[in-house]
C-alpha positions as CSV (number, residue, x, y, z in Angstrom):
1,M,0.0,0.0,0.0
2,T,1.4,3.4,-1.0
3,K,1.4,6.6,1.1
4,E,-1.2,8.0,-1.3
5,D,-3.4,5.0,-0.7
6,I,-3.3,5.5,3.0
7,I,-4.0,9.2,2.7
8,R,-6.9,8.4,0.4
9,M,-8.3,6.0,3.0
10,A,-7.9,8.6,5.7
11,K,-9.8,11.2,3.7
12,N,-12.6,8.7,2.8
13,E,-13.1,7.3,6.3
14,Y,-12.3,10.2,8.6
15,G,-11.9,13.4,6.7
16,I,-8.6,15.1,6.5
17,Y,-6.5,14.4,9.5
18,A,-9.3,14.6,12.1
19,F,-8.0,11.7,14.2
20,T,-8.7,11.1,17.9
21,A,-6.8,8.4,19.7
22,D,-9.7,6.0,19.1
23,S,-10.2,6.9,15.5
24,L,-6.5,6.6,14.8
25,A,-6.5,3.0,16.2
26,E,-9.5,2.2,14.1
27,F,-7.8,3.6,11.0
28,A,-4.7,1.6,11.7
29,T,-6.9,-1.5,11.8
30,L,-8.4,-0.6,8.5
31,V,-5.0,-0.1,6.9
32,A,-3.8,-3.5,8.3
33,A,-7.0,-5.2,7.0
34,A,-6.4,-3.7,3.5
35,E,-2.8,-5.0,3.5
36,R,-4.0,-8.4,4.8
37,E,-6.5,-8.6,2.0
38,K,-3.9,-7.8,-0.6
39,L,-1.6,-10.5,0.7
40,A,-4.5,-13.0,0.9
41,A,-5.4,-12.2,-2.7
42,W,-1.8,-12.8,-3.8
43,M,-1.7,-16.1,-2.0
44,I,-5.0,-17.3,-3.4
45,Q,-4.0,-16.3,-7.0
46,R,-1.0,-18.5,-6.7
47,G,-2.8,-21.5,-5.2
48,Y,-2.0,-21.1,-1.5
49,A,-4.6,-21.5,1.2
50,T,-5.4,-18.6,3.6
51,G,-7.6,-20.4,6.1
52,H,-5.4,-19.8,9.2
53,G,-4.5,-16.2,8.5
54,D,-6.3,-13.7,10.6
55,T,-3.3,-11.3,10.5
56,I,-0.5,-10.6,8.1
57,K,1.9,-12.3,10.4
58,D,-0.4,-15.4,10.4
59,L,-0.7,-15.3,6.6
60,L,3.1,-15.1,6.2
61,R,3.6,-18.0,8.7
62,E,1.0,-20.1,6.8
63,L,2.6,-19.2,3.4
64,D,6.1,-20.2,4.7
65,W,4.7,-23.5,5.9
66,Q,2.9,-24.2,2.6
67,I,6.0,-23.3,0.6
68,E,8.2,-25.6,2.7
69,E,5.5,-28.4,2.2
70,R,5.6,-28.0,-1.5
71,I,9.4,-28.1,-1.5
72,R,9.3,-31.3,0.6
73,N,6.8,-32.9,-1.8
74,E,8.7,-32.0,-4.9
75,R,12.0,-33.2,-3.3
76,E,10.4,-36.6,-2.6
77,V,9.0,-36.8,-6.1
78,C,12.4,-36.2,-7.6
79,A,14.0,-38.8,-5.3
80,K,11.4,-41.4,-6.3
81,A,12.0,-40.6,-9.9
82,C,15.7,-41.4,-9.4
83,E,14.9,-44.7,-7.7
84,I,12.5,-45.7,-10.5
85,L,15.2,-44.9,-13.1
86,G,17.7,-47.0,-11.2
87,A,15.2,-49.9,-10.8
88,E,14.4,-49.9,-14.5
89,D,18.0,-49.9,-15.6
90,D,18.7,-53.4,-16.8
91,S,21.8,-52.5,-18.9
92,F,25.2,-53.9,-18.4
93,Y,26.1,-50.8,-16.4
94,A,23.1,-51.0,-14.0
95,E,25.3,-52.2,-11.1
96,F,27.3,-48.9,-11.4
97,S,24.1,-46.8,-11.3
98,R,24.2,-43.9,-9.0
99,A,20.4,-43.5,-8.9
100,K,20.1,-44.5,-5.3
101,D,22.9,-42.1,-4.4
102,C,21.1,-39.4,-6.3
103,A,17.8,-40.1,-4.4
104,A,19.6,-40.1,-1.1
105,A,21.3,-36.8,-1.9
106,I,18.0,-35.2,-2.8
107,R,16.4,-36.3,0.4
108,A,19.5,-35.2,2.4
109,R,18.9,-31.6,1.1
110,G,15.7,-31.6,3.2
111,Q,17.7,-32.4,6.3
112,Q,20.1,-29.4,6.0
């Protein structure tokens, strides 16, 4: 949200700079809600869930968890692909295949 967006919100909601302590807190809540909605829309557009995100901090925590989960899933798919390639190798050189080493290396990256 830009400075101009915040000023526009202040003018629309409260008139020009006519804040009391209570109205300033209320306005801060409105600005935070607008920012939260922007982040939630970005997450939804990219296929992330927002169900546990009541605040921006909650949304960012949820986004971090979902990204890590996607990375773990992709890592496991890659490791399994290596294992399948190794198991399907019936060539003369199959005994020298490094497919299992490759799968183990991919999984080990998740432990770092």
